[in-house]
N, C-alpha and C positions, 0 to 999 in steps of 0.2 A: 470367636472369630477376631482376628487381629485387626487393628486400625488400617493397615495396608491392605489386607484382604477385602475389608469393607470398601475401601476406596477402589479397588479394582472391580468390585461388583457394581459400582455406580457408573463405571465408563460407558456402557451402552446407552444410559439415560443421558449422560453428558453428551454422547454423540448425537442423540436425538435433538437436544437443545441446540447444539451447534448448527445442525442443519436447519432448524427453525430460524435461527438467527441469520444464517446465510440468506435464506429466502427473504427475511425482512430487510436485510442489507441491500439485497438486489431488486427489492420490489420497485423502487422508483425507476430504475433502469428498464426493468421488464415493462412496466406500464408506459413509460415514455416511448420505448421502441414499438410497442403495439399501436399506441395512439398515432405515432408518426407513420407507421406502415399504413394504416387505415386512411390517414390525410393524404398521403402521397398517391395512394390509389385513386382516391376521390378527385384529386387535382389533375392526375393525368388522364382519367377516364371522362370526367365531366368537363374540364377546361381545356385539355388538349384534344380530346375527342378520341383517344385510343381505346379501342374495344377491350384489350386484355393487356394492361400495363404491368406485366410481371416484374419488370426490373425496378419499377418505382418503390414498391414496399420492400422488395429484397434488399435493395441498397440501403434503405433505412435500417432495417434489422441487422444487417452486417455490420454497418458503421457504428450503430449505437450499442450493439452488444458487446461492449468493452469494459475492461477495468477502469476505474477512475484515474489511474496513473497516465499522465501525459494524454489525456483524453482528446482535447481538441487537435492536437498535432496528429494522432493516429486516426481520428475521424477524418480529417483533411486528406490524409495520405491514402486511406481506403477509398474515399470518394473519387480521388484521381485514379486509383488503381481500377476501380470498377468502370469508371468512364472510359479509361484508355482500352480496356479489354473489349467493352461493348462496342466502341467506335471501330476498333481494328476488325473485329468479328463481323460487324454489320457491313463494313465497306468491303471486305474480302468476299463475303457471301454474296454481295450484290454484284460484284464484278466476275466471280469465278464459280459461284455455286457452292454447294456443301458436298462433302465427301471425306474419304479417309486422309488423302493427301492434303486436302484443304485444312482439315482439322490441325495436322501436324504443323503446317506452314503458319496457321493463324496463331496457334499457341506460341510458336517460336518468335513471330513477329511482336506480338503483344508484350511478352516478358522481355524482349530485347529492347523495345521502345521504352518500357518502365524503367529498366536498368539504365538506359541512356539518359533518361530524365533524372537520374540520381535517386531512384526509388530504393527504399529499403526492401527487405525480404517480405515483409507483410504486403507491401503495395504490388511487388512483382508477381507474388502468388495470386493475389486477387485479379490482376490483369490477365494471367493465364487462365484461370478458372472461368472468369466471365466470358472470355474469347471462346472458350470450349463450348460453353452453354450456348451461346449465340450461334456457333457453327452448327451444332446438333439440333437446335429448335429453329428450323428455317421459318422465317416470316413471310407473309404474302408480299407479292411484288409492290403493292400500294403502301406497305408499312416500312419501307426501307428507311432506316435511321431512326425510327420512331422509338425503338428500344434504347437507343443511346440518349434520346430526349428523356425518356422515362428514368434512366439511371441518373442523369444530371439532376432532374427534378427530385429524385429521391435523395441525392446528396445534398441539395440545397435545403430540404426539409430536415434532414439529419443535423447539418450544421447549425440550422437556426434553433432546433430543440436543444442541442448540446449547450448553447448559450443561454437559453431561457429557461432551461429545466429547473425543477425545485432545487433548494439550496444544498441538498445532501452532499454533492460532490465538493462544496466549498466548507461546509461544517464537519465533514467526516474526519478531516485530520485532527481536529480537536478531540473527537472520541478515540482516535488512534493514539494520541499521545497521553490521554488519561489511561487507557488500557495498558500502554507500555509501563507508565509509572506505577500502576497497581501491580503489574507483573514484577517489577523490580522489588517492590516491597515484599511480595509473596516469596520470592527466591531467597531474600535475605533471611526471612523468618525460618524457611526450610533449611538453610544452611546451619543456623544455630541449633536447630532441633536435631538435625543429624549428628552434629558434634557431641551434643549433651547426651544423646541416646547411644553414640558409638555405633550407629547404624550405617553399615557400608552400602546397603542397597539404596537406603534413602539418599546417601551422598551422591550415588551414581545418578539416581533419578533427578536430583536438584541440578547436577551438572547438565544433564540433557535438557532440562527446562531452561536453564540459563542460556545454552547455545540456541534455543529457539527463539531468542530475542532478536537475533540477527535478521530473521525473516520479518519481524515486526518492524524493525528500523526501516528495512528496504520498502515495506508497504507503506510506512509513514513518508518516506521521501517521495514516492510515486504519488501518493494522495495529495501532499502538499505542493508538489509540481503542478498537478491538475487544477488544484484550487487557485493557485497563482494564476494560471492561464485564464480561467473562467472568470475570477474576480477582476482581472485586468481588463478583460474585453467586454463583459457583460455589465451594462448599467444596473440590472437588477440585483447584482451582487456586490455593488461598490461598498456597501456598508461592512462588508466582510474583509476588506482589504488589509486594514490594520491588524486584525487577528490573525489572518493568514501570514502576514510577514513575520509577526511575532513567533508563531509556530514554526515557520521555516528557519528563524534564527536560532531555535532551541534544539534543532535536529542534531547539529554536529556535537555539541556538548552532551546530549543524550547518547548519542553514538559511543562517545568515549566512556560515558558513565557505564553503559551495559558491557563494554569491553573490560573495563576494570572489574565489573560485577562477575564476569566469566572467569577472570583470573582468581578471584575470591573464591568462587564455587569450586574451582579446580583444586585450590589449596586445602579447602574443606575436605574434599575427597582424600587427598593425600594424608592430611592429618588423622583422619578417621582410619584409613586403611593400614597405616604404620603405627597407630597408636600414640601419636604426638599429642601432648596436652595443650589445650588452648585455654588460657586464663579466663576465669569467668567475667572479669572486667571487659575483656575484649569481646565476649559474646554479648554482653549487655549493650555495648556501643554498637554492634551490628544490629541488634534488635531495636535500639533506639533510632538508628538511621532508618530501618524498615518502617517505623511508625511515622516518621517525618515525611518520608517518600509518600506514604498513603495520604498523608494530609496534604502534601503538595498536589497529588492527583485531584483531590477534592476541589483544591483552589483552582486548578486548571480546567476542571469540569464546569465551574462557574464563570468561566471565561476571564479569570484573573490570571496575573502573571506569576503569582507564588511569592510575591515579596514579603507576605505576612509570615512565611516559614523560614525566612533568611536567618533570623536570630537563633531558631532552633537547629538549623544546618550548622552554624558556626559553632554552637555548643558541642555538637556531635563531633566536629572536626577537631576541636581542641581537645576533647576527651580522648580521641583516638591518638593524639599526640603524646599521651602519657604511656610509656612502655612499662613493662613488668620485668623485674630481674629474672634472668634465666629462661626467659620465653624462647620457645623453639622457632625455628625457621618459618614454618607454616604459620605460626601464630603471628610472627612479625610481618610476614606478607599480608595476612588478613587485615592486620591493623593499617597497614600502609595503603591497602586498597580502599579501606574505608575513608581515609583522608582524601585520596584522589577522587573518590565518587562524590564527596562533599563539595570539592572545588567544581567539579562537573556540574552539579546540581545548582550550585550558586550561580553558575553562568547561565543555566536554563532560566533562572529568575531575572536575568537580564544584566548581571555584573560582568565586567571584563576580567579576563584571566588574572591579571596582576592585582586587581583588587580582591578577587576571591581568594587568592593565595595569601594576601597580606591579612585578611580577616582571620583565616584559619590559624595562621601562625601567631597572630597577637596574642598576648597574654595579659 
């Protein structure tokens, strides 16, 4: 069995690992939402005296069941959406009763009011959904507006938990940035392997893998934005503010780095497909960059900025500055992308662009 066939045989197992990891990653959110739902139910039933406070736990689960990206803003938006929908529904049912035409009018009013308030699509939908539920689940006359109070209570619980939840939303961006750095290193190794073996299928695979880093960058941006929100608001996470700022400042140069890496991967595929020769010194410098990026990932995983790898990056960048006579277009583009990636990675370690370029060009 070939190595590629063996790798394909391992995919179901890798899928299982990814599912387990996804459960682990979402475990904090699941437990937080479940605890918040129980807390909201208890507060509404025992403190407010509502016998069936359905909307209190539902509001908590709906608002906390979110991705980390822009979490507090989305939580706030959903709380408002739920509250608007429940209030409009309760008020309309109290005045006009429940029925087919009432349902249509209530849904229209709730979504119109939400839109008028400047709501996004998520808030508007929630307002409509909650108003429909209110209209179809008729409350007893003595419970008018109790459901709106339950929704508000659930929203308060959700917002509170979003700010004081465990540090996972704040520390997650560090894990994301480490994963991205490790992925860059792996892609570079696969590029040189595909060229050395002349494997067109491997070159296509590595290009697809390189393109996948775009989603990783988007996830990192969302996670860092959420971490900044939480660290700025929650005193419990104040100690993470400096780290979150450093990670946020590294995102743009990392974005440029993976864009350059995708160009390198694309030229790798061209070289393999048309049989262009890439000099071995060029491949060695790509491999060296991969090793340094992996070292940078370890530094970032320890909460350090990666200053310790600057010298190694500079050596790789200078080595990539030495061309080979008669090198093909693809080979020269690969070499140029290495130098560009080195500059980007030096900026990840905290250098300004001009300083990074000067270090790479100096001899």
